[in-house]
N, C-alpha and C positions, 0 to 999 in steps of 0.2 A: 297546592298552595306551600309548598318547598320548594320545588323546580319546576319551571315551566316544561314542556310535552317534549320541545326542541333538544333543552338543553340535557333532560333526561336523555334522551335517544343519543345524545352527544357523546354524555357519558360513558356511553354504554361501549360505544364503538371505540373509544381511547383506551378501556380497560380490555376488549378484547383484540386492539390493534398490538397494547404492551406486552397480552401474552403470547404473542405470535413472534416479537420481537426476541423477548426473551428466552422461549426456546431455541432460539437456536445460537443462544448465546452459550459456550463450554468453556471451561477450564481443565486444565490436563497438565500433569507432571509428566518428565520422562527423564531417565537417567541413563548417563553413557559414559563408560560401560555398564554392565549389571555384575561383572566379574572383574575383578581387579586385583593386581598384586599390593602391598601394604604402603607401598609408595608410587603407585600409579594416582593420576588426576583423574577425578570423577565429574563431568559436568551435569550439573542441574538444572534442567527445563522447564520454566513454569508459565503456559502460554493460555492465551484468553482469546479464543477465537469470536469474531463477531461480537465487540464488545464497543457501544458508540463512545461510553464514559465510563473508562476505569478512574474510579475513588484512589482504590487501595489494593495492595498485594502482600498479605501476609506470609512469609515465607514458612515452611515449617523447623521445627524444632532440630538444630545441625550440630548438635553439642558432641555428636561423635565423630564430625568431622573438624576438620580446620580449614576457615573461609580462607584461599590463597588467591581470590579471586572475584571479581563481581561485587554487588549486583550490578549488571552491565542491561542494555536494553536492544531488543531488536525487532523492527517494525518490517511486515510482511505483506503484502498487498495482490490477489491474484483474480484475474476475471477470465472467466470462460463465459460465452454464449451470452452475454451480458448482466450474468452472474458474478456477485463481487466479494470473497472472503478476504477480510482482513485480521492478521495474525502480530498479537502483540507478545513477547515473550520478555521473560526476565532471567539473566543467566549467573547463576556460580558454579564457580571451580574449587570442588572441594579436594582435599587430600586425608584418606579416613586415620582417623586414630587409634585404631585395634582391628583385630580382625576376626572372622569369625561372618554371621550375618546381621547386618546392621538393616534393622526399617525405617524408613523415611516416610513418616507420616502425613496426611492430608495438609496444603496450603490451604490459605482462605482468601479468596479475593471479594471486591464490593463494585459489582457494576451496573451501573444504571440504576444503582439504590438498591440493587438486590444483592444476596449473598451466596457466594458459591464455591465448593470445595474441590479440591483434586483428586484423584485418585493417589492412593499409598504406594510407597515404591520398596521394595525390598533390590540389596547390593549386597554380594558373597563377595569379601574381603579375605584374600589367600594370603600365607606367611610369605609365599614366593616375592622375592625380593628383583623386581624390574632391574634393568641396565639404563632405565631411564632416556630414552631414545628423545633425539632432540626435538622432534614432530609431536610430543608429549610434555608440552610444558602450558602452564596459564595463558600464556601469548596465543598461542595458535588455537587452544580450546575456544577462547572467549571469541576473538578475532572482534572484540568491540574496544572502544577508547578507554572503559575505565580498567581497563586490565590489568594483571599485574604482572610483570617477567623480572629474572633474577637474573642480572650480569655479573652477579659475584663467582658464580658458578660454569664459568666461561668451557668451551669447548678445547679440548685438547690441540686441537690446530690450530685454536685462538692465542694473536700474539699479547704475550703479558708486559704492561709497561709498568715501569716501578715509581710511577708518575703519584701514586697513593703516599710515598713517603713524605712527610712532613718536616723538612731540614729546617734549622735554627732563621728566625728571620722570614720564614716563608708563612704568609696568612692564609686564613681558607675560600676567604672569596678570590683572592689573586690565583687558586690552584684551579677553583671551579673554571673562572673565566678563560683562564688558559687550554684547561684540559677537554672542557666538558659545554655544547652546545646545541640546541634544537631549532633547528631550519626548516621552512616553508619552502621547498619548489617547484616551479610551473612548467609545462613543456612550451606555454605560451601565454604571454598577458594582454593577447588580444585576438578576438575570433568573432565568427558569427553566429546568431542565436542558432542552437542545433548543432554546434560543432565544438564536439570534446576537448575539454581543459584536464589534462595529468598533473593532481597536484598528489605530491608526497611532502610527508615528513616524517623527519629525518635526525635522528640521534646520533649526534659525530662525539665519542668519547674514548680517552686515554686512562677513564677511572673504573673502577669495578665499583655498583652499585645493586638495589631492590629498587626498583621504578614503579610507578603506576601513572595510567595518563589523565588527570583528576579532570583534565576540561576537555570537552570535545567540540571541534568546530561543524556546526549546524548545516552548512553548504546551503543558507538558505537561496531560492532562487536558482536553483540547480536541480537538476534530478540527476541521482546522486547511483551510482556504482560502484563498489567496492570492490577492489581486485583480488584477487585469490592468492595465497602467498603459499606456493607449495612446502618451504621451509620457514617459520620467522625467524630462525637462529642463525639463517644467511649472513654475512655480514660481507661488505665491500670494505677495502681500504682507500681512505682519499684523504685529501690534506687537510688539515686544523694549523691555524697560527704558523704555519709553513712546516708541522711535521706531520708525518704516517699517523693515522690513528685509527680505530674501528667504527663504521657506520652503519647503524640498524635502521632497515623501514621502519617507524611507529605504524603509520595508516598509510594508503595510497588507496584513490580513488579515480574515477573517473566523473568529471561533471560536464552535467550537457546545458549549458544556459537557457532557461525559459523566455527570459525578455529580452529586450536589449537596453544597453546602458553601463556605468559602473558599477561592479559589484565587488566587494570585499572579501575576500577568502579569511576567517577568523582566524584569529590566535589559537594553539594548541596550549596546554602545559601538563610540566610531566614531574612530579613528585618523586624526590627519591633520596633514598638514603646511603651515605656515603662513609666508608672506613677510610681512617688515614693513622697511620703509625709514625708516631714521632722518634725522629732519627737520635737523639741525644740518648734514649729510654726505651725504646720499644716498648711504651703505652699505647693503645690504643686510644682514638677517638672519633667519636662517631657525629656524621655533622648531615642535617635535613636540608636539603636544598630542594627548591621548585625551578623549573626553567621553563621559557616561554618563545616561542617564534615569534616572528616578528608579521603582520599582517602583508596580506598580500593584494592590490585591485587587479582585478581580467577588467578590461575593454571590451565590452559586448556590443557588437556592432549589429543592425537590424539587416534582416533581409531587404535587398531590393526589391521596389515595386515594377520597377521598370522589365517586361520580357515575363511575370509571373504566370503561370498558365493557371487557367482557370481550376484543372482538377487537380490541384497543386495542396496537401496537406500537412505541411511540415516537414517531411522527408529531409535529411540533411546527411549527406555524404555519396558514396557512387554503387548504384545496385545494377541488376538485371532482373528482369522478367521472364519468366516460362508457365504455359499454362498447356492443360491436358487434360482429355473427359476418362473416366474410367472406362466407359467402352463406349463404340460409338455407332450401334446398331442395340436397340432396345426398345419394349413394346410402350402402347400408351398406359399400361398400368404399374409401368415400373416407373424407379427415380432412377435418373442419369447426376451425374458428380461430376461437375467442374474444380478441377484443383491450380488454382495461381497457387507459384512461389517466386517469392520476391528476394534475390541473395543479394550479401558485398558487404559493404562497410559503413557503419554510420550511425543514428542515434536508430537501431533496431528496435527497443524497446517501446518506441512511442509510432510503429508504423498500424495504419489502420486498413478498416477493412477497403479493397479495392472498388472503383462505381463501375459497374456491370448496366450496360442500358439492353436489356433482355427483348427478343422481337414477342409479336404479339403468339399467342395461344404458349406463351409458356412463362412458369411462374415458378421463382425462385423463395428458397426456406432461410432458416438462421443460418448463418456463416459460422462453420468451427474454423478459430485460427491456432494453429500451433507454431511453439518458437524453438529455434535451436541454433543459437548463441554461443558463443566463445566468450565470456566476459573476461580475457586472461589478456586479449589484443586493446589496441586504442587504433581508432575507433571498436567498437563493439565490432565482429563480424558474427556471419553466418546466413541462417536464412528462415525464414517466417513464411509457412504453407496455410492457405486459404481453401477450405472445401467449402462448394457450392452445391448444395443438395439442391436439385428442379426436376418441375414433372410438366410433360404437353399433355394438353387434353385432346388432341386428336391426332391420328398417324401422317405423315409427313415426312418431307426432307426441310432441317433445321439447318442454319450458322449460328453456332454460338459468334457474337460479335469479335471485333479483337478491342482487348483491354489494356489501357495505357495507365500508365505510373509516370508521376512528374515528381523530382526531387532537384535540392540544389544541391551544387557540388561546388562547397568553400575551394577547392583546388583552384580551379577556371572561374569563379566567382561570377558564376551560372547557372541559369537553370536548365534542365534536359529533360526530355520526355522520351519515355521506351514504350513498345507495342510488344504486346504478346501476338503473336497474329490469329487470322478468326478460324474457327472449327467446323467444319462442317459434321452434322450426324445423321441418322436414319431413324427414325418413331417407326414403328410397325401397327398395326391392328392390335388392340387389346385381346390377351388370351384369357380373360375372364379370374385371374390372378387377383390378389390382394395388392394395392398398391404398396409398392415397397418402398416411402419414405424414411431416409436418415433420420432420428432423432436424437437430440444434444445426448451426451451421453451422463449418464445418473450413475452415481454409486448405486448396489445393487442393496433393497432393502426386504427386509423376511417378509414385512406385511406388505401385501400387494396393494391393500386398500391405500399404503399411504403413496406408493409409486400412481395410482391413479390420483390421487387428490394433488399431488406436484404437478402431473401432467395435464392434468384439467381446473388448473385451481380458480382460474378465473368465475366458469359455471358453479366450483363448488363454493366459492367466498360469495357470488350473489346467494345461492341455495341458504346458506349459513344467515347472511345478511338478513333474510326474508323470514328466518326463523327465530331470529333472534329480533327483529320488529314485531311480529308477531306478540311473542312474547310479553314486549315490553309492553305493549298497546293493553295485553290480558292484565299483566301485576300493575300497570300504571290504573288503568279501570276501576281495580278491585281495589286498591289502596285508597283511591278518589273519595270511594263510595265509604271506608273506612272512617275517612280524615271527617267526610261530612256528618255520619254520624257521632264521630268523637266530640267535634267541634259542637253541635247540638244538646251532645251531652253536658259539656263544662259550662257551657250558656246557661242550661236550663237552671246546672248545679250553683250558678252564682247567686245570692241572696242580693237582694234592694235594686237600686236601680242601677248598680253598676256595669257598665257594658263591656263585653269582653272584646278585646283586643287581639288580633292577629298578630303571633311575633312576626317579627321583621329579622330576613335572613339576609346575609349579604349575599350579593349574585356571584355566581360564578362567574372568573374571565372570559371573554368573547375569544376566542380562539377562529382567527380565519386562513383559509388555506390561498395561500398566494397564487396556487394553478386555480382556482373556484372554475375558471370557464372553460380552462384548457381541458376540465376534468368532464365539465356540463357537454362541451363539443367531441371530447372520449366517448363520453356513454349516449350520446345521440344518434349516432351510427356514421353515417356515410358525412365526416365534417372536412368538408375540402380547406379547410381554414387552418387546420389543427395546427399547422406549422409556421402559420403566422401570428396566432392567436399564445401560441407556447413560446415565441421570439418575445414578443410583448409583454407576458407575464412573468418572465424570465429576468427581463431587462429593467423592469417595474423593481421587482424584488431586490437585485444588488444592486441598483442605482442607491435604492434607502439603506441598503446594509451598508455600503461601502462610501455613503456620501459622494454619489458621481449622479451626473445628471443624465437621464435615461438615454439620450442621445447620443452620448460619450461613451457607455458601455460598449466596449470592442474587445477584443482577443487579445488587442495589442496594451491595451487601457488597465484590461483586470488583473493581471498579475502582478502591475507594482502595487496596486491598491489592495489584494488580499495578501499580497507577504509583509505590507507596513502593517495590514492587523493582525497577523501573527499566524493565519491561515497554513494547516501543514501544504507544502510541496503536489503529496499524493492528491489533494482537494483540490488545490489551484488547477495542475493537470486536468483531472477530470473536467472540472468546469470548464476550461477551455476546449477542449477536444469536445464536449456538448455543444456549446455555443457555437462553435464551428460546424459540425453536424448540422443544425437547426439553419442556419445562414446558407450549407448547400443545399439544403432541401426546400427550400422558399426557391428557388431558381428551377429546381427539375419538376418532373411529372408526378404529379400527387398519384400515391398507389396506397390503399388502404389494407394493413397488413400489421403483423405483429410488431413492425419498427416502433408506430405509436405507440403500444405498451409501455416497449422498451425504454425509447424515448422519455416515455412520460412519466416512468418508475426512476430512469435517470437521476431525472430534474429532484423530484421528491426527495432521492436519497442526499444529493448536493445540497439542497435546502434544507435537511434536517441535520445534515452533518456542520452547514455556517451555523445553525440556531444554536447549539448543543452549548450551554453557559461555557466560559472558562476555560 
């Protein structure tokens, strides 16, 4: 009477899915350090984990502290074995107003329409006065653009200039223009896609000030790696208008372009509170001044099509590859382990799993990747290791085929392919032991039932769905009977010839799954058209979402269209990687494995992120 059978089932599934999604969202608070001297800074971090739509974060009462820095924001996304965790953090830098034990109450966050409360914190403030070392200041604690830093309390070794003295006839604007500037510098203005640009925002000054960076460049169109500063108070000596001055690094970042074309690095704005002293009467003068850097355009060249290897996946830099086996002799009821290490310099954060053509009778499982990179070098340097567990279904002598990896070298402007040699190994007959297949690492949970749930989540979800459908059918049957009896009672109670009219209820909006055909294909078992169907439906969705022709939806055209629509760089990168992986799979032999479920889940996650309002 009120809802159709299909709509009722659909609503129940929506509620069930929402409960699972909300159960993953966490809101936590952390203070560092928890014991401090009365003049030491304390960093407060409020972190939302796996929240799709954060509408509001309300900090706790901080009346026992002076807020000297923040709030600033920090976003991080970690992906391991297809599972992605997203962290969004609000950061404050605090200075205690009193000594003793101070309690920081819970903060409040509204995420996806739900209210969450963080854990309370306790901070102990002692009467001990610290020397306030250079690395304990708001600039180093925040490491973010809205940070506060004080240049009026300069280190003893720093040269002091007397330009703060305002003599007769001198104006403050002229004084500032002559003695203080914010500049943006880049190590290059032309590069290839994937080749890093080092951008540095510097403050040149001969004046003393209290400063805060009020406008942060967003670096749209780049994958950003902020550089670690060992000592933010460290300054250099350079020339400003022909005179020596102190130079401070405000922000320094490696920028890896995601698409070709001119990309403009935005301006940064620094708010400054300056103190001058009039020479004639020694009276102080306070002046607030905002400084902005000039924008800078980077010309990003596309990677050439000529000579591009078939297995090229976007690696730019200079790399080496090695492979080895955990052991070269094991039984058929044990698991082998192939270890592939790619080392070098370049866009290490974008390296993807290498393709391996496994011979017959060998089956590989989920790949585990480990990053070991140095973010202080340009480009990023280090290595990325891929561990591939595999088994053999019968004894014999086998060979792991050569593993090839292709990259673009921006120095020589050529593609290069490197190969790890083949590795022979022997599989002996079964010994009767339980098969030793490594599983993805999981956090230890006290309840083994929960561990079993996540290990066999597809079977559990199908089982729960069956229970829900059975319950819905029983509930609907019972309610339908009650509604018919109620209708009959109301009609019989109405006097005269009046006819009872059934109330008209507004229909629920129809929600369609953009990947409905892919889902049907996946649930149907041996779906050899999976990648073709997923490719078609993703292209249709992206074309409609960003007003493109379906046949023009490519990895190259997606990034500019998504960037114009204001999509986050992380989502752009994930979408590009998924579409590229789908295209590669279209030209490889079909293999029905867990990769199908993982790629379908990745596609649904991206669609969900793009459909979140505003």
